[in-house]
C-alpha atoms as one frame of an Amber mdcrd trajectory, in Angstrom:
protein
 -37.615  77.091 -48.771 -36.381  79.119 -51.393 -36.151  82.753 -51.250 -35.124
  85.182 -53.790 -32.741  87.913 -52.704 -32.140  91.243 -54.624 -31.279  94.587
 -54.535 -33.207  97.141 -57.021 -33.614 100.144 -57.814 -36.505 102.685 -58.056
 -36.813 101.654 -61.727 -36.197  98.108 -61.366 -32.453  98.570 -62.183 -30.118
  95.633 -61.191 -26.724  96.237 -62.375 -24.384  97.928 -65.445 -21.154  95.952
 -66.907 -22.019  92.487 -64.852 -21.884  95.008 -61.681 -24.101  96.284 -59.187
 -24.606 100.147 -59.890 -24.405 101.516 -56.052 -22.911 100.870 -52.647 -24.814
 100.114 -50.000 -22.861  98.917 -46.757 -26.923  97.976 -45.185 -27.557  95.803
 -47.741 -24.559  93.886 -47.922 -24.507  93.365 -43.941 -28.018  92.497 -44.291
 -27.523  89.932 -47.507 -24.392  88.087 -45.227 -26.284  88.302 -41.960 -29.279
  86.243 -44.181 -27.945  83.801 -46.318 -24.710  82.628 -43.973 -24.879  79.009
 -43.364 -27.092  78.434 -46.135 -26.969  77.702 -50.106 -26.928  80.270 -52.757
 -27.995  79.654 -56.621 -26.825  82.224 -58.904 -25.768  82.368 -62.898 -22.531
  82.031 -63.989 -22.588  85.790 -64.773 -23.155  86.503 -60.968 -20.758  84.170
 -60.157 -17.905  85.654 -62.144 -18.964  89.478 -60.650 -18.532  88.253 -57.323
 -15.407  86.707 -58.430 -14.754  83.808 -55.734 -17.228  81.759 -53.315 -18.662
  83.744 -50.527 -17.483  82.316 -47.080 -19.726  79.798 -44.751 -22.345  79.817
 -47.940 -22.333  76.729 -50.629 -22.435  78.486 -53.783 -24.343  76.490 -57.048
 -23.457  77.957 -60.140 -26.022  77.495 -62.749 -24.498  76.971 -66.437 -25.089
  75.499 -69.594 -21.494  74.570 -69.986 -21.014  71.493 -69.091 -17.249  71.443
 -69.041 -17.545  74.539 -66.486 -15.553  74.198 -62.904 -14.781  76.314 -59.538
 -13.148  74.479 -56.893 -15.153  75.313 -53.944 -18.366  75.564 -55.652 -21.310
  73.173 -56.568 -22.445  73.108 -60.479 -25.580  72.663 -61.912 -26.600  72.992
 -65.573 -30.774  73.596 -64.689 -32.322  75.550 -62.299 -34.296  72.029 -61.335
 -30.359  70.545 -60.838 -29.593  73.330 -58.354 -32.568  73.038 -56.262 -32.154
  68.966 -56.343 -28.669  69.991 -54.835 -29.254  71.756 -51.865 -31.417  68.419
 -50.427 -34.714  70.436 -49.530 -32.754  72.954 -47.328 -32.903  76.633 -47.253
 -31.156  78.538 -50.230 -31.271  82.059 -51.808 -31.598  82.982 -55.561 -28.926
  85.298 -55.537 -29.109  86.592 -59.345 -28.948  87.396 -62.026 -31.366  89.062
 -63.789 -32.166  86.189 -66.536 -32.482  83.648 -63.386 -34.440  85.924 -61.499
 -37.079  86.087 -64.529 -37.197  82.065 -64.664 -38.047  81.426 -60.844 -41.103
  84.292 -60.861 -41.862  82.685 -63.912 -42.376  79.499 -62.546 -42.806  79.845
 -59.315 -39.869  78.182 -57.778 -39.513  80.479 -54.876 -41.165  80.947 -51.495
 -40.498  84.094 -50.479 -38.607  87.083 -52.061 -36.589  89.658 -50.046 -35.777
  92.432 -51.673 -34.010  95.824 -50.856 -35.499  98.624 -52.662 -33.110 101.373
 -53.684 -34.961 104.750 -53.562 -32.952 105.800 -56.466 -33.292 105.587 -60.400
 -29.907 104.030 -61.942 -29.267 104.014 -65.482 -28.638 100.099 -66.147 -28.236
  97.227 -68.513 -29.953  94.611 -66.747 -33.453  94.811 -64.504 -35.479  93.028
 -62.107 -39.099  91.714 -63.524 -41.778  93.523 -62.413 -43.000  91.781 -59.029
 -46.815  90.623 -59.759 -48.704  91.825 -56.567 -51.471  89.472 -57.958 -48.831
  86.354 -56.570 -47.114  88.589 -53.882 -47.934  89.796 -50.405 -46.057  92.047
 -48.930 -45.539  90.660 -45.624 -42.784  93.017 -43.706 -41.240  96.457 -44.793
 -38.688  98.429 -42.999 -37.723 102.222 -44.787 -34.348 103.411 -44.076 -32.905
 106.914 -44.829 -29.427 107.823 -46.405 -26.859 108.465 -43.931 -22.819 108.635
 -44.031 -22.674 105.373 -44.681 -25.413 104.372 -47.360 -26.156 107.297 -50.045
 -29.629 106.470 -50.850 -33.154 106.056 -48.769 -33.898 102.646 -48.880 -36.321
  99.862 -48.015 -36.085  96.232 -46.872 -39.234  94.522 -48.721 -40.140  90.793
 -47.509 -42.815  89.319 -49.919 -44.726  85.606 -49.157 -46.452  84.287 -51.806
 -50.270  84.601 -51.685
């Protein structure tokens, strides 16, 4: 199964200046729990914003640069190549915006795991609209802001209709 996992703001904001706009520890904890032990696929910019391979996951970086190399990561020059590297095992698409757009347009994912931050942010990259003709909300957990998480948020899982 291939799952797209993302944290998006109410206005579909993803990030600004190749970085996250918010700090939401609950989302980071969920991301770690869900993706640990699995393949994570990402664009080069997303990888460079993280800065290193994430522990206990197999990182696959998608880039058009044939000479790109990062110790401890697999490199793919296309989404198809990246997906083939997962050998049919569970994998997570973790960004960025261009990769999200492409996998959604090409129907390459089976599930969406979205953290919705109930706040609007100024951003320079945005998540594509989720087409409710193609995706059905399966599970939703709503949370209020607290001492660790500055904004109200929801964990929402979608499955393909």
